[in-house]
C-alpha positions as CSV (number, residue, x, y, z in Angstrom):
1,M,38.3,-26.1,-41.3
2,I,39.5,-25.4,-37.7
3,G,35.9,-24.5,-36.8
4,L,34.5,-27.9,-37.9
5,E,37.4,-29.7,-36.2
6,L,36.8,-27.8,-33.0
7,V,33.1,-28.7,-33.0
8,V,34.0,-32.4,-33.4
9,V,36.7,-32.2,-30.7
10,L,34.4,-30.4,-28.3
11,G,31.6,-32.9,-28.8
12,A,33.8,-35.9,-28.5
13,V,35.4,-34.5,-25.3
14,M,32.0,-33.8,-23.7
15,V,30.8,-37.3,-24.4
16,A,34.0,-38.9,-23.1
17,C,34.1,-36.8,-20.0
18,G,30.5,-37.4,-19.3
19,V,30.9,-41.1,-19.4
20,L,34.2,-41.0,-17.5
21,A,32.8,-38.7,-14.8
22,R,30.2,-41.3,-13.8
23,R,32.8,-44.1,-13.5
24,V,35.5,-42.2,-11.6
25,H,33.0,-40.1,-9.5
26,V,34.6,-36.8,-10.5
27,A,32.5,-33.8,-11.6
28,A,32.4,-33.6,-15.4
29,P,33.4,-29.9,-15.5
30,I,36.7,-30.7,-13.8
31,L,37.5,-33.4,-16.4
32,L,36.4,-31.0,-19.2
33,L,38.7,-28.3,-18.0
34,L,41.7,-30.7,-17.6
35,C,41.0,-32.0,-21.1
36,G,41.0,-28.4,-22.4
37,V,44.4,-27.9,-20.9
38,A,45.7,-31.1,-22.5
39,L,44.2,-30.1,-25.9
40,G,46.1,-26.8,-25.7
41,F,49.3,-28.8,-26.4
42,A,48.0,-29.8,-29.8
43,P,49.5,-27.5,-32.5
44,A,46.2,-27.3,-34.4
45,L,44.4,-26.0,-31.4
46,R,46.9,-23.5,-30.1
47,D,45.2,-20.6,-31.9
48,V,41.8,-21.5,-30.4
49,H,40.7,-18.9,-27.9
50,L,37.5,-18.0,-26.0
51,P,36.2,-14.9,-27.7
52,P,35.0,-12.5,-25.0
53,E,32.2,-11.2,-27.2
54,L,30.9,-14.7,-27.7
55,M,30.8,-15.3,-24.0
56,L,29.4,-11.9,-23.0
57,L,26.9,-11.4,-25.8
58,V,25.8,-14.9,-26.7
59,F,26.5,-17.5,-24.0
60,L,25.9,-15.3,-21.0
61,P,22.4,-14.2,-21.9
62,M,21.3,-17.8,-22.6
63,L,22.8,-19.2,-19.4
64,L,21.6,-16.5,-17.1
65,Y,18.1,-16.6,-18.6
66,W,17.7,-20.3,-18.1
67,E,19.1,-20.1,-14.5
68,A,16.6,-17.3,-13.7
69,L,13.8,-19.3,-15.2
70,T,14.5,-22.4,-13.1
71,I,15.4,-20.7,-9.8
72,S,13.0,-20.5,-6.8
73,L,11.7,-17.0,-6.4
74,R,10.2,-17.9,-3.0
75,E,13.6,-18.9,-1.7
76,I,15.1,-15.7,-3.1
77,R,12.6,-13.7,-1.2
78,A,13.4,-15.7,2.0
79,T,17.1,-15.1,1.7
80,L,17.1,-11.8,-0.2
81,R,19.3,-9.9,2.4
82,G,22.1,-12.4,2.1
83,I,21.9,-12.6,-1.6
84,V,22.1,-8.8,-2.0
85,L,25.0,-8.5,0.4
86,N,26.9,-11.3,-1.4
87,S,26.2,-10.0,-4.9
88,T,27.1,-6.4,-4.1
89,L,29.2,-5.7,-1.0
90,L,31.1,-8.9,-1.1
91,V,32.0,-8.4,-4.8
92,V,33.4,-4.9,-4.1
93,L,35.3,-6.0,-1.1
94,T,36.8,-9.0,-3.0
95,A,37.8,-6.8,-5.9
96,A,39.5,-4.3,-3.4
97,A,41.3,-7.1,-1.5
98,V,42.6,-8.7,-4.7
99,A,43.6,-5.3,-6.1
100,S,45.5,-4.4,-2.9
101,V,47.3,-7.8,-2.9
102,A,48.1,-7.6,-6.6
103,H,49.5,-4.1,-6.1
104,A,51.6,-5.2,-3.2
105,L,53.0,-7.9,-5.5
106,G,54.1,-5.4,-8.1
107,M,51.0,-4.7,-10.3
108,Q,50.0,-1.2,-11.0
109,W,46.8,0.1,-9.4
110,G,44.8,0.2,-12.6
111,P,45.5,-3.3,-13.8
112,A,45.2,-4.5,-10.2
113,W,41.6,-3.3,-10.0
114,V,40.8,-4.8,-13.4
115,L,42.1,-8.1,-12.1
116,G,40.1,-7.8,-8.9
117,A,36.9,-7.0,-10.7
118,A,37.4,-10.0,-13.1
119,V,37.9,-12.6,-10.4
120,A,35.4,-11.1,-7.8
121,P,32.1,-12.6,-9.0
122,T,31.2,-16.3,-8.7
123,D,30.0,-18.0,-11.9
124,A,26.4,-19.0,-12.3
125,T,27.4,-21.8,-14.8
126,A,30.0,-23.4,-12.5
127,V,27.7,-23.1,-9.4
128,G,24.7,-24.5,-11.2
129,V,26.7,-27.6,-12.4
130,L,29.0,-28.3,-9.5
131,A,26.8,-27.3,-6.5
132,R,23.5,-28.8,-7.6
133,A,23.7,-31.6,-4.9
134,L,23.6,-29.1,-2.0
135,P,20.4,-28.4,0.0
136,R,17.9,-26.4,-1.9
137,R,18.3,-23.1,0.1
138,T,22.0,-23.2,-0.2
139,V,21.9,-23.8,-3.9
140,T,19.3,-21.0,-4.3
141,V,21.5,-18.5,-2.5
142,L,24.6,-19.5,-4.5
143,R,22.7,-19.4,-7.8
144,A,21.0,-16.1,-7.1
145,E,24.2,-14.5,-6.0
146,S,25.9,-15.7,-9.2
147,L,23.1,-14.3,-11.3
148,V,23.4,-10.8,-9.9
149,N,27.1,-10.3,-8.9
150,D,28.2,-10.3,-12.5
151,G,26.5,-7.0,-12.9
152,T,28.2,-5.5,-9.9
153,A,31.6,-6.8,-11.0
154,L,31.2,-5.5,-14.6
155,V,30.5,-2.0,-13.2
156,V,33.7,-2.1,-11.2
157,Y,35.5,-3.6,-14.2
158,G,34.3,-0.9,-16.6
159,V,35.4,1.9,-14.3
160,A,38.8,0.3,-13.7
161,V,39.4,-0.3,-17.4
162,G,38.1,3.2,-18.3
163,V,40.3,4.9,-15.7
164,T,43.4,2.9,-16.8
165,V,42.8,3.5,-20.5
166,G,42.2,7.2,-19.8
167,E,38.6,7.4,-20.9
168,E,37.0,7.7,-17.5
169,T,37.4,10.0,-14.5
170,L,37.1,8.5,-11.0
171,T,34.8,10.7,-9.1
172,V,32.1,9.9,-6.5
173,G,29.4,11.4,-8.7
174,H,30.4,9.6,-11.8
175,V,30.7,6.2,-10.1
176,T,27.3,6.8,-8.4
177,W,25.7,7.6,-11.8
178,L,27.2,4.4,-13.4
179,V,25.8,2.3,-10.5
180,L,22.3,3.8,-10.7
181,L,22.3,3.5,-14.5
182,S,23.5,-0.1,-14.4
183,A,21.1,-1.3,-11.7
184,G,18.1,0.9,-12.4
185,G,18.3,0.7,-16.2
186,G,18.9,-3.1,-16.1
187,I,16.0,-3.8,-13.9
188,G,13.7,-1.4,-15.8
189,L,14.5,-2.7,-19.2
190,G,14.4,-6.3,-18.0
191,L,10.8,-5.7,-16.8
192,A,9.9,-3.9,-20.0
193,V,11.1,-6.7,-22.2
194,A,9.4,-9.3,-20.0
195,W,6.1,-7.4,-20.2
196,L,6.4,-7.2,-24.0
197,G,7.3,-10.9,-24.2
198,T,4.3,-11.8,-22.1
199,Q,2.0,-9.9,-24.4
200,L,3.4,-11.6,-27.5
201,R,3.4,-15.0,-25.8
202,R,-0.4,-14.6,-25.3
203,R,-0.8,-14.1,-29.0
204,V,1.5,-16.8,-30.3
205,H,0.1,-20.3,-30.2
206,D,2.4,-22.2,-32.5
207,P,4.9,-24.1,-30.3
208,V,7.9,-23.5,-32.6
209,S,7.1,-19.8,-33.0
210,A,6.6,-19.5,-29.3
211,N,10.0,-21.1,-28.6
212,V,11.7,-18.8,-31.0
213,L,10.1,-15.9,-29.1
214,I,11.3,-17.3,-25.8
215,L,14.8,-17.6,-27.3
216,L,14.7,-13.9,-28.3
217,L,13.8,-12.6,-24.9
218,P,17.2,-12.9,-23.1
219,F,19.1,-11.4,-26.1
220,S,16.6,-8.6,-26.5
221,A,16.8,-7.7,-22.8
222,Y,20.7,-7.8,-22.9
223,L,20.8,-5.8,-26.1
224,A,18.4,-3.1,-24.8
225,A,20.4,-2.7,-21.6
226,E,23.8,-2.6,-23.3
227,L,22.5,0.1,-25.8
228,V,21.9,2.6,-23.0
229,G,24.9,1.6,-20.8
230,A,22.8,-0.4,-18.2
231,S,23.5,-3.9,-16.9
232,G,22.6,-6.5,-19.4
233,V,23.1,-9.1,-16.7
234,L,20.4,-7.6,-14.5
235,A,18.1,-7.1,-17.4
236,V,18.3,-10.8,-18.4
237,V,17.9,-12.0,-14.8
238,V,14.9,-9.8,-14.1
239,C,13.3,-10.8,-17.4
240,G,13.9,-14.5,-16.6
241,L,12.4,-14.1,-13.1
242,W,9.3,-12.4,-14.4
243,M,8.8,-15.1,-17.1
244,S,9.3,-17.8,-14.5
245,Q,6.2,-16.5,-12.8
246,V,3.9,-15.7,-15.7
247,G,5.2,-18.4,-18.1
248,P,3.2,-21.3,-16.6
249,R,0.0,-19.4,-17.0
250,I,0.3,-18.5,-20.7
251,G,2.1,-21.5,-22.2
252,D,0.8,-24.9,-23.3
253,A,2.2,-28.4,-22.7
254,V,3.8,-28.9,-26.1
255,T,5.6,-25.6,-25.9
256,R,6.9,-26.3,-22.4
257,Q,8.2,-29.7,-23.5
258,Q,10.0,-28.2,-26.4
259,T,11.4,-25.4,-24.3
260,T,12.7,-27.7,-21.6
261,A,14.2,-30.1,-24.1
262,F,15.9,-27.3,-26.1
263,W,17.3,-25.3,-23.2
264,S,18.5,-28.4,-21.4
265,L,20.5,-29.5,-24.3
266,A,21.7,-26.0,-25.3
267,T,22.9,-25.1,-21.8
268,Y,24.6,-28.5,-21.5
269,L,26.5,-28.0,-24.7
270,I,27.4,-24.4,-23.8
271,N,28.5,-25.3,-20.3
272,G,30.6,-28.2,-21.6
273,S,32.2,-26.1,-24.3
274,L,33.0,-23.3,-21.9
275,F,34.8,-25.6,-19.5
276,V,37.0,-27.0,-22.3
277,L,37.6,-23.5,-23.7
278,V,38.6,-22.3,-20.3
279,G,41.2,-25.1,-20.1
280,L,42.5,-24.1,-23.6
281,E,42.7,-20.5,-22.6
282,A,44.5,-21.3,-19.3
283,Q,47.1,-23.3,-21.2
284,S,47.6,-20.6,-23.9
285,S,47.9,-17.9,-21.3
286,V,51.2,-19.4,-20.3
287,R,52.6,-18.9,-23.8
288,A,51.4,-15.3,-23.9
289,L,53.0,-14.3,-20.6
290,H,55.9,-11.9,-21.2
291,S,55.7,-9.2,-18.6
292,T,57.0,-11.4,-15.8
293,S,58.2,-14.9,-15.1
294,V,55.9,-17.9,-15.0
295,A,57.0,-18.7,-11.4
296,S,56.1,-15.2,-10.2
297,A,52.7,-15.3,-12.1
298,V,51.9,-18.8,-10.6
299,G,52.7,-17.4,-7.1
300,M,50.3,-14.5,-7.7
301,V,47.6,-17.0,-8.8
302,G,48.0,-18.9,-5.5
303,V,47.9,-15.7,-3.4
304,V,44.8,-14.3,-5.3
305,F,43.1,-17.7,-4.9
306,L,43.7,-17.7,-1.1
307,V,42.5,-14.1,-0.9
308,I,39.1,-14.7,-2.6
309,V,38.5,-17.8,-0.4
310,V,39.4,-16.1,2.8
311,V,37.5,-12.9,2.0
312,R,34.4,-14.9,1.2
313,F,34.5,-16.9,4.4
314,V,35.3,-13.9,6.6
315,F,32.6,-11.8,5.0
316,Q,29.9,-14.5,5.6
317,V,30.9,-14.8,9.3
318,V,31.1,-11.0,9.9
319,S,27.9,-10.2,8.0
320,A,26.0,-13.0,9.9
321,Y,27.0,-11.6,13.3
322,A,26.2,-8.0,12.2
323,I,22.8,-9.1,11.0
324,R,22.2,-11.0,14.3
325,A,23.1,-7.8,16.3
326,I,20.6,-5.8,14.3
327,D,17.8,-8.2,13.6
328,R,16.7,-10.3,16.6
329,R,13.4,-11.5,15.2
330,P,12.5,-15.2,15.7
331,S,12.3,-15.6,11.9
332,Q,15.9,-14.4,11.6
333,R,17.0,-16.9,14.3
334,A,15.4,-19.7,12.3
335,R,17.5,-18.9,9.3
336,R,20.9,-19.1,11.1
337,I,23.4,-21.6,9.8
338,T,26.6,-23.0,11.3
339,H,30.2,-22.1,10.4
340,R,30.5,-25.5,8.7
341,A,27.7,-24.6,6.4
342,R,29.5,-21.3,5.6
343,A,32.6,-23.3,4.8
344,V,30.5,-25.2,2.2
345,T,29.2,-22.0,0.6
346,T,32.8,-20.7,0.6
347,V,34.1,-23.7,-1.2
348,A,31.1,-23.5,-3.6
349,G,32.1,-20.0,-4.7
350,F,33.5,-21.1,-8.1
351,R,34.9,-18.7,-10.7
352,G,34.2,-19.4,-14.3
353,A,34.1,-18.3,-17.9
354,V,32.7,-14.8,-17.2
355,S,35.8,-13.9,-15.3
356,L,38.1,-15.1,-18.1
357,A,36.0,-13.4,-20.7
358,A,36.3,-10.1,-18.8
359,A,40.1,-10.5,-18.6
360,L,40.3,-11.3,-22.4
361,A,38.1,-8.2,-23.1
362,V,40.7,-5.9,-21.6
363,P,41.8,-3.5,-24.4
364,T,45.3,-4.0,-25.8
365,S,46.2,-0.3,-25.9
366,L,45.6,2.9,-24.0
367,S,43.9,6.0,-25.4
368,A,47.4,7.7,-25.5
369,G,48.6,4.9,-27.8
370,G,50.7,2.8,-25.4
371,P,50.0,-0.9,-24.6
372,F,47.6,-1.7,-21.7
373,P,50.0,-2.3,-18.8
374,Q,50.4,-6.0,-17.7
375,R,47.4,-7.2,-19.7
376,D,49.1,-10.6,-20.2
377,L,49.5,-11.0,-16.4
378,I,45.8,-10.1,-15.9
379,V,44.8,-12.9,-18.3
380,F,47.2,-15.4,-16.9
381,V,46.2,-14.8,-13.2
382,T,42.5,-14.8,-14.1
383,A,42.8,-18.0,-16.1
384,G,44.8,-19.6,-13.3
385,V,42.3,-18.6,-10.6
386,V,39.4,-19.9,-12.6
387,A,41.1,-23.2,-13.2
388,T,42.2,-23.4,-9.5
389,T,38.7,-22.8,-8.2
390,L,37.1,-25.2,-10.5
391,V,39.6,-28.0,-9.9
392,V,40.6,-27.5,-6.2
393,Q,37.3,-26.3,-4.9
394,G,35.4,-28.7,-7.1
395,M,37.4,-31.6,-5.7
396,L,36.9,-30.3,-2.1
397,L,33.2,-29.6,-2.3
398,G,32.1,-33.3,-1.8
399,P,34.3,-33.9,1.3
400,T,33.4,-30.5,2.7
401,V,29.7,-31.2,2.4
402,R,30.1,-34.6,4.2
403,W,32.2,-32.9,6.9
404,A,29.6,-30.1,7.4
405,H,26.8,-32.6,8.1
406,L,24.2,-30.4,6.4
407,P,20.6,-31.3,7.4
408,A,18.7,-33.4,4.9
409,D,16.5,-31.3,2.6
410,D,13.3,-33.2,1.8
411,G,11.2,-30.1,1.3
412,V,10.9,-30.5,-2.5
413,A,9.7,-34.1,-2.2
414,A,7.2,-33.2,0.5
415,E,5.8,-30.2,-1.3
416,R,5.6,-32.1,-4.6
417,H,3.6,-34.8,-2.8
418,L,1.3,-32.2,-1.3
419,A,0.8,-30.6,-4.7
420,E,-0.1,-33.9,-6.4
421,I,-2.6,-35.0,-3.7
422,T,-4.2,-31.6,-3.5
423,A,-4.5,-31.2,-7.3
424,T,-6.0,-34.7,-7.6
425,E,-8.5,-34.2,-4.8
426,E,-9.7,-30.8,-6.1
427,A,-10.0,-32.2,-9.6
428,L,-12.2,-35.0,-8.3
429,E,-14.4,-32.4,-6.5
430,A,-14.7,-30.4,-9.7
431,L,-15.4,-33.4,-11.9
432,P,-19.2,-33.3,-11.8
433,R,-19.2,-29.5,-12.5
434,I,-16.7,-29.7,-15.3
435,A,-18.4,-32.8,-16.9
436,G,-21.7,-31.0,-16.7
437,S,-20.4,-27.9,-18.5
438,L,-18.9,-30.1,-21.2
439,G,-21.9,-32.4,-21.5
440,T,-19.8,-35.5,-20.9
441,D,-21.4,-38.9,-21.0
442,D,-21.9,-40.6,-17.6
443,E,-19.8,-43.6,-18.7
444,V,-16.9,-41.4,-19.5
445,V,-17.3,-39.6,-16.1
446,D,-17.3,-42.9,-14.2
447,R,-14.2,-44.1,-16.1
448,T,-12.4,-40.8,-15.3
449,R,-13.4,-40.9,-11.7
450,T,-12.1,-44.5,-11.4
451,E,-8.7,-43.4,-12.9
452,F,-8.4,-40.4,-10.6
453,D,-9.4,-42.5,-7.5
454,E,-6.7,-45.1,-8.3
455,H,-4.1,-42.3,-8.8
456,L,-5.2,-40.7,-5.5
457,A,-5.0,-44.1,-3.7
458,I,-1.4,-44.6,-4.9
459,L,-0.4,-41.1,-3.8
460,R,-1.9,-41.7,-0.3
461,A,-0.1,-45.1,-0.2
462,R,3.2,-43.4,-1.0
463,D,2.4,-41.0,1.9
464,G,1.6,-43.9,4.2
465,D,-2.1,-43.0,4.5
466,A,-3.7,-46.0,2.8
467,D,-4.8,-49.0,4.8
468,D,-3.0,-51.4,2.4
469,A,-0.1,-49.1,1.5
470,D,2.4,-51.9,0.8
471,G,0.0,-53.8,-1.5
472,T,-1.0,-50.7,-3.3
473,I,2.6,-49.6,-4.0
474,R,3.5,-53.1,-5.1
475,L,0.7,-53.2,-7.6
476,D,1.5,-49.8,-8.9
477,D,5.1,-50.8,-9.4
478,E,4.1,-53.9,-11.3
479,Y,1.7,-51.8,-13.4
480,V,4.4,-49.4,-14.4
481,D,6.8,-52.3,-15.3
482,L,4.0,-54.0,-17.4
483,R,3.2,-50.7,-19.0
484,L,6.8,-50.1,-20.0
485,A,7.2,-53.7,-21.4
486,L,4.0,-53.3,-23.5
487,L,5.1,-50.0,-24.8
488,A,8.4,-51.6,-25.9
489,H,6.5,-54.4,-27.6
490,K,4.2,-51.8,-29.4
491,R,7.3,-50.0,-30.6
492,A,8.9,-53.1,-31.9
493,T,5.7,-53.9,-33.8
494,V,5.6,-50.5,-35.4
495,I,9.2,-50.8,-36.5
496,R,8.5,-54.2,-38.0
497,L,5.6,-52.8,-40.0
498,R,7.9,-50.1,-41.3
499,D,10.6,-52.7,-42.2
500,E,7.9,-54.8,-44.0
501,R,7.0,-51.6,-45.9
502,R,3.4,-51.8,-44.7
503,I,3.6,-48.3,-43.2
504,D,5.6,-45.2,-44.2
505,D,8.6,-43.7,-42.2
506,T,6.4,-40.7,-41.5
507,V,3.8,-42.9,-39.9
508,L,6.5,-44.6,-37.9
509,R,7.8,-41.3,-36.5
510,Q,4.3,-40.1,-35.6
511,V,3.4,-43.3,-33.8
512,Q,6.8,-43.5,-32.1
513,A,6.5,-40.0,-30.9
514,R,3.2,-40.9,-29.1
515,L,4.8,-44.0,-27.6
516,D,7.9,-42.1,-26.5
517,L,5.6,-39.6,-24.8
518,E,3.9,-42.4,-22.9
519,E,7.2,-44.0,-22.0
520,V,8.6,-40.7,-20.7
521,R,5.5,-40.2,-18.6
522,A,5.7,-43.7,-17.2
523,R,9.4,-43.4,-16.4
524,R,8.9,-40.0,-14.8
525,E,6.2,-41.4,-12.5
526,E,8.6,-44.3,-11.7
527,R,11.4,-41.8,-10.7
528,V,9.0,-39.6,-8.7
529,D,7.7,-42.6,-6.8
530,D,11.2,-43.8,-5.9
């Protein structure tokens, strides 16, 4: 019964925190995590834990795939050097710094490296939710870094756990092979699964079946990589990036609508559940701590938190000056940012459920039979660092962004306007040719041309190009308002016909689906115009 109770509790907490977040202007993940900590005091929920296999094998592929599908590949190419440095070298340096500090505070080297690898990577889930209000390029760098650095951290983590348990030998050749297998195998298998998925997508035309296929892709890529010892994270990310480029060419409108609706809801539920479960795990880690005092462990949490923040900021400054000394091209100068902007990306370096899942996945015993040393401390410190970054950095991100005075990012709106005007103009130019090939009646052609001309006039008015821009915009706004009011009236009429038993519920659902589609389109146009 605890499973059903947990589902109800998680759902109620997500709804309540979502509503409260808008009223108190605090990020919902922060409230969800704090609620998770509070729920940990309930006796019925004290045995609830975040299963590491659920996170690493189920949640992680879905979240990474959707992030890869919705990220900007163009921005990744433009900032590739920084992304690669942050997702590889920064992860290793952070893990080394944390391990050194943890060892100085009394932790053995093996467990210290496991802890360092667990807290080294930023979390794609937390970054995607908490940092979405930042400028596009900044968000892209943070999201891309979070997508890749899990793979680097998990390699370091695997070596550290293997050496500590006694199953691995720490040699340069062995570590090099693991890195090559992880990166090369993950990329190769990700491309292979994406290619196979593309071929199948071209042959599957039913929207439901197509979406089932889309859902299988991230799990297939992750499974294929894990079976050969490669990075499942890289496989999923590469597969998602490939499909983000070819997907728009091979899908249809109905499939895309279903895909967006399903993944938006699914990732929202997963993200919300993870933040609550992280809070529960942070609270339960206190009860499971036995190898040291709570005060000492809390002190270690504070020190490790400061280390990862300082290392991240220092690395960004040092790497920027190193790149400036090597690369003096004008294009490189144009990409330079201020130290205030680096402070923003430092504060936005959240840790999340992947770190906690890695800590919980540490084996309980060594190959020789003894217990894994200081495992409870690893879990406690990791949970504490995750909670601290989400709460402290989450609360500081808004003030830091305002202090940094980041330049306004209106590139998306400008490019969207360009795309809409260009697409409409070229469609008008192609209208006679397309109508001729279809044998369309002249009356229909004239009606279509009028509609497209009106739409183009509105777009140009929004751009300030029309002679009577204010009047055109006002009329369009009134048209949208009238259209929405009429749709509401039509919906009420259809419901009344159902209530009078003049039409069946099936007919109601079919007609209402069409009306809902028109309303969504009208409201979307209203938001775009605003």
